[in-house]
N, C-alpha and C positions, 0 to 999 in steps of 0.2 A: 242468617242471622246477625246482625252485626250487633254490637254489643257498644255501650259505652261506660268508661269510668268515672267515677265519681269518689271523692275522698273526703270525710268526716274530720272534723278537724284535730282529732288528734295524732291522724298518719301525717299528715301536714309538720305538723308541730316537729314531730320524731323527724322526720325527713330533711329538715330545715336543722337540725341538731347534729346531724351525720356528716362525715368526709363525704367529696366525690365519688370516689370508689363503691363504698357503701351502698349511697341514695340511688345512682345509675344502676348495679345491680339488682336492686331491690325494682327497682320502676320497672325495669328489661323483664323482670319474672311475672309482675302485676300485667303487663301490658301484653304478656301471651294470653291470659285470660281472653282478650278481647277474641280470638280465633276459636277457642274452648273456654267455656267459665267454670266448666268441671275439669280438672285437668286430672291425669291419671294418678297422681300423687296428691289430689284434694283430698282431704279426709271429712266428712261432714263430722259438725259440730254437733251433740246427741240432743242438748236441751234446746237447738234452735232450728225452726222450719228454712231452708231454704239458705241456710249460712253455714261455709267451707274454710277451712284454713288450710294454706299452702305452706311448705318450708323453704326456707330462704337464706340457706345456711343456717346461724345461729339466732337466725331473725325467723319471726313467724307473720303472717298476713291472716287476718281473720276478716271473711268478707261476705255478702248477700249479694243475693239476685235475685230481682226482680225482672221479671220473665215478662210480665203484661207490656211494661217500658223499658225494657232493655236496656238495663241501667246493672252495672256491677258496682255494690255501695263498698270502698273498703273503709272499716269502723273502727280498725284497731290494727295497732302494728307495734310490735317489739320484740327484745331478747323472747327468746323460747323461757327462762324464767318468770318473765315478769307479764307476757302476755294475755297469762288465765287469771290473773290479780282481778 
């Protein structure tokens, strides 16, 4: 089962404003979702169906999985204290 990753506007804007080291680290972690969309440390978001979050140090990535089209959509990316607002 091969998935592709798509980013909404907010995560793209967030990554552009980070330094290269942080951006590389976040993208590598998100790319690991291609192998297994629900990683062992991924937590489901209770209110939303097929939505998960992964921890990347002090950052969190919120994403949805569309199993029909095999697309992982990263819809929010930010520091832990801001991502859930």
